[in-house]
N, C-alpha and C positions, 0 to 999 in steps of 0.2 A: 840862354833860353831853353826851356825843357822841350823834349821831343814830344810831338803830338801823338797820343795813344791811338788816334783814329787811323794813322798810317800803318800801325802794326797789326790791324785786323786782317783776317784772310780775305781774299777777293770774293766778290759776289758770285753765287752759283748762276749758271746760265743753262738754258735748255740745250738739247743736242744741236739745234740749228743755230745756236749762238745768241738768241734773243733772251731778254730778261724775263723772269717770271712775272705774270700779270695777276692783278686782283680783280675780282668782281666788285661792282659798286657797294654791295653790302660788306664785303671784306675790307674795302677801302675805308668805309665809315668806321668800322671797328678798329682798324689800324690807326686812323687819325685820332680817335679817342684814346687809344693806347699811347700814342706819341705825346699828346697834350698832357696826359697823366704821368707818364713814366720817363720820357726822354730827357736826359740832363742837358742836351745840346739845343733843345727847343725852348725859346723864351718868347712868349707872346706871338707864336706862330713864325718866328724868325729863327734861322739856324745860326748858332754861335760859331760853329766851326767854319762856316763859309763867310762870316762877317769880316770884311777887310776895311772897315771904316764906315760903310753905309749898310743899312739893313738889307738882308737877303732872305726872302721867304724860304721856308724849309721845303726842299724839292720833293721830299717824300709825301708831304701832305697834299700836294697838288698833282701827284703822278699816280697812275694806276699800275705802274710797274714797281718792283722792289729795286730801288736805285740807290739807297743809302746804306753804306756798310755798317754804320753805327746802329741803325734801325734793325738791320738783318741779324747782327751778332749780339747786340746788347739789349734791345727792347723787345723784339719779336719773340724770343724764347720765353718771355714772361707769360705769354698766352699760347700755350702748347697747341690748343685746338686751332687757333687761327694759323699758326705756323704749319701745322699738318695739312690744313685745307689749302693753303697756298702752294706748298712744296710737295705735298702728297708723298712724303718720305716715311710717314708713319701711318699705320692702319687706323682708320676711324670707325667708330661704332655708333649706332643709334641707341639711345637710352630706351629701355623697355617701358619706363613709366611716363616720361614726358616727351619722348621722341626727338630730343635734341641730340646734336652730334658731340661726341667727346673722344678724347684720346685715352684708351684703356691702359691701366697700369699693369694688367696681367691679361692672359688669354681667357680668363674666366669672367672678366668684368661684364656685367649686364646693365648696370645703371651708371648714370653720370654721378660725380661726387656729391652733388647737392641732393639728388634723389636717393642715393645709396644710404645716406644717414636716415632719411625718413622711412625708407622701406625696411631697413634693418631694425629700426625701433619698432615698427608695426609688427614685424615677424617675431621679434623677441617678446612683445606684449602678448601676442597670440599663443606663443609657446608656453609662456609662464601661466597664462589663463588655463590652458589645456592641462598643464602639469598639476596645477592646484585643484582642478575639478576631478582629477583622477584619484586624489587622496580620499580614503574612506573617512567619513565623519563619525 
């Protein structure tokens, strides 16, 4: 029988007092959507890893704490903003256009990735319009 890759994952991080990191209700809702969409161990709300003959509800979907190693190391990194909100290990910024929270890829980032495309396109259009109007006819 093959070795379970779940056992090879690093342990869960804990706060300095030894407790697990907790999620707010909105974060838990986003995490549950992420689990249903991306987790390969979640099937119809049941955890395949914990299945020993009878179905077992995925503990991460019913808990407000980060208690599943697979969720922490394989699923949560897919949503960097949610990971940063829960663990606060990365700096978060607010988008100047929409006000949403995002993880910047550089220290100069001002807009979230969705708004950045829109703003860049608008700025480029304005620049081209200004350049064309400066040409003598």
